[in-house]
C-alpha positions in Angstrom: 74.1 126.2 111.1 75.6 123.1 112.6 74.6 121.1 109.5 76.4 123.6 107.3 79.6 123.3 109.4 79.4 119.5 109.4 79.0 119.6 105.6 82.1 121.8 105.4 84.0 119.2 107.5 82.8 116.4 105.2 84.1 118.3 102.2 87.5 118.9 103.9 87.6 115.2 104.9 87.1 114.1 101.3 90.1 116.3 100.3 92.2 115.1 103.2 91.6 111.5 102.3 92.5 112.2 98.6 95.6 114.1 99.6 96.8 111.5 102.1 96.4 108.7 99.5 98.3 110.8 96.9 101.0 111.3 99.5 101.1 107.6 100.2 101.2 106.7 96.5 104.2 109.0 96.0 105.9 107.5 99.0 105.4 104.1 97.5 107.2 105.3 94.4 110.0 106.4 96.6 110.0 103.0 98.4 110.2 101.2 95.0 113.1 103.5 94.0 114.9 102.7 97.3 114.1 98.9 96.9 115.7 98.8 93.5 118.9 100.3 95.0 118.8 98.2 98.2 118.4 101.4 100.3 116.8 101.4 103.7 113.2 102.4 103.8 113.7 104.6 106.9 115.5 107.9 106.5 115.5 109.6 109.9 117.1 112.7 108.6 114.3 113.1 105.9 111.6 112.4 108.5 113.0 115.1 110.8 113.1 117.5 107.9 109.5 116.8 107.0 108.4 117.3 110.6 110.3 120.5 110.9 108.9 121.8 107.6 105.3 120.9 108.7 105.8 122.7 112.0 107.1 125.7 110.1 103.9 125.7 108.0 101.6 125.4 111.0 99.7 128.5 112.0 97.2 126.7 114.3 94.8 125.9 115.8 96.8 122.7 116.1 100.0 123.1 118.3 103.3 122.2 116.7 103.4 119.1 119.0 100.0 118.0 117.9 101.0 118.5 114.2 104.2 116.5 114.8 102.2 113.6 116.3 99.7 113.7 113.4 102.4 113.7 110.8 104.5 111.2 112.8 101.6 108.8 112.5 101.2 109.5 108.8 104.9 108.8 108.2 104.7 105.7 110.3 101.7 104.3 108.4 103.4 105.2 105.1 106.5 103.2 106.1 104.3 100.2 106.9 102.8 100.4 103.4 106.4 100.6 101.9 107.4 97.5 104.0 104.3 95.6 102.8 105.2 96.4 99.2 108.8 95.2 99.9 107.5 91.9 101.2 105.3 91.5 98.2 108.2 92.3 95.8 110.5 89.9 97.7 107.8 87.1 97.5 107.3 87.7 93.8 111.1 87.5 93.2 111.3 84.2 95.2 108.4 82.6 93.2 110.0 83.8 89.9 113.3 82.2 90.9 111.6 79.0 92.0 109.8 78.8 88.6 113.2 79.1 86.9 114.8 76.2 88.8 
C-alpha cells in the first residue's frame, strides 16, 4: 500500500519537475524578449495576477497562503534565472565589443 502511494508520488514528482522546467524555459523566453527591449525583469502587477490566478485555481488541500508561498518561490527562482541570462548576455555583448576594438 505505502509503496504504491510512494510510486504515485514519484510519478507526480517527475511531471512536476518537467512542468516547472517548461515554465522556467518559457519565462526565459519572456526575459529575452524584455532584455531586447530594455524592459525590467520584474513586473509586480503580473506577479500579483499570477498569484491571484493560482489561488483561484486552488481547491486544496494546500491553503491559498501555502500555494502563494510555493508559487512566490517559483517566481523568485525564475527571476534569478532570468537575471543570470541577462548577465551572460551582457558579458557576451562586452566581449563582442572588445573584439571589435
